[in-house]
C-alpha positions in Angstrom: 113.6 84.6 81.0 115.1 87.9 81.6 115.4 89.5 85.1 112.4 91.7 84.3 110.2 89.2 83.2 111.3 87.0 86.2 110.3 89.5 89.1 107.2 90.5 87.2 106.0 86.9 87.3 106.9 86.6 90.9 105.3 89.5 92.2 102.1 88.8 90.1 101.9 84.9 91.1 102.9 85.5 95.1 102.4 88.7 96.1 101.5 87.5 99.7 105.1 86.7 99.7 106.0 90.3 99.4 103.6 91.5 101.4 104.6 89.5 104.3 108.2 90.7 104.3 107.1 94.4 104.0 105.2 93.8 107.3 108.2 92.0 109.0 110.5 95.0 107.6 107.9 97.8 109.5 108.1 95.7 112.5 111.8 95.7 112.5 111.8 99.5 112.0 109.4 99.8 115.0 112.2 97.6 117.2 114.8 99.9 115.9 112.8 102.9 116.7 111.8 101.6 120.3 116.1 100.6 121.1 116.6 104.3 120.3 113.9 106.1 122.1 112.9 103.9 125.0 115.7 101.1 125.7 117.6 98.1 124.4 115.8 96.1 126.8 112.3 97.3 125.6 113.3 96.3 122.3 114.5 93.0 123.2 111.4 92.1 125.2 109.1 93.3 122.0 111.3 91.1 119.9 110.8 88.0 121.9 107.2 88.3 122.4 106.7 88.3 118.4 108.4 84.6 118.6 106.7 83.7 121.9 103.4 84.7 121.6 102.0 81.0 121.0 103.7 80.4 124.7 101.0 82.4 126.1 97.9 82.5 123.5 96.7 79.8 120.8 95.6 81.9 118.2 96.2 85.5 117.7 95.9 87.7 114.4 98.7 89.2 113.1 97.5 92.5 114.5 97.1 91.1 117.9 100.7 89.7 117.8 102.0 92.8 117.2 99.9 94.7 120.0 101.0 91.7 122.3 104.6 92.6 121.2 104.4 96.6 121.9 104.2 97.5 118.2 101.9 99.5 116.4 99.9 97.9 113.5 100.7 98.1 109.9 97.3 99.7 109.5 98.2 102.7 111.3 98.7 105.3 108.8 100.4 107.6 111.8 102.9 104.8 112.8 104.2 105.2 108.8 104.6 108.9 109.3 106.2 108.6 112.9 109.0 105.8 111.5 109.5 108.3 108.6 110.1 111.0 110.7 112.4 109.1 113.2 114.2 107.7 110.1 115.0 111.0 108.5 116.0 112.4 112.1 118.4 109.3 112.9 119.9 109.5 109.3 120.3 113.5 109.1 
């Protein structure tokens, strides 16, 4: 197998694996934005809540965990636009 064949096979047979990475990356970018626009403590609190939600709730959907953590859902199209603007300003 060459590299292109391998990646084509992996993305077709395991698409949820890569969707999971995308959702995680979006959350990380929101936490980065929170640290810059609100405070480092707020970002740390949000990050901690992502991993301790089971201490307070037995079962939550992915979107409920994000909201509980102070983050926005990956289904919120405005969030993508705001992240894009933030990252463009931060880099520029």
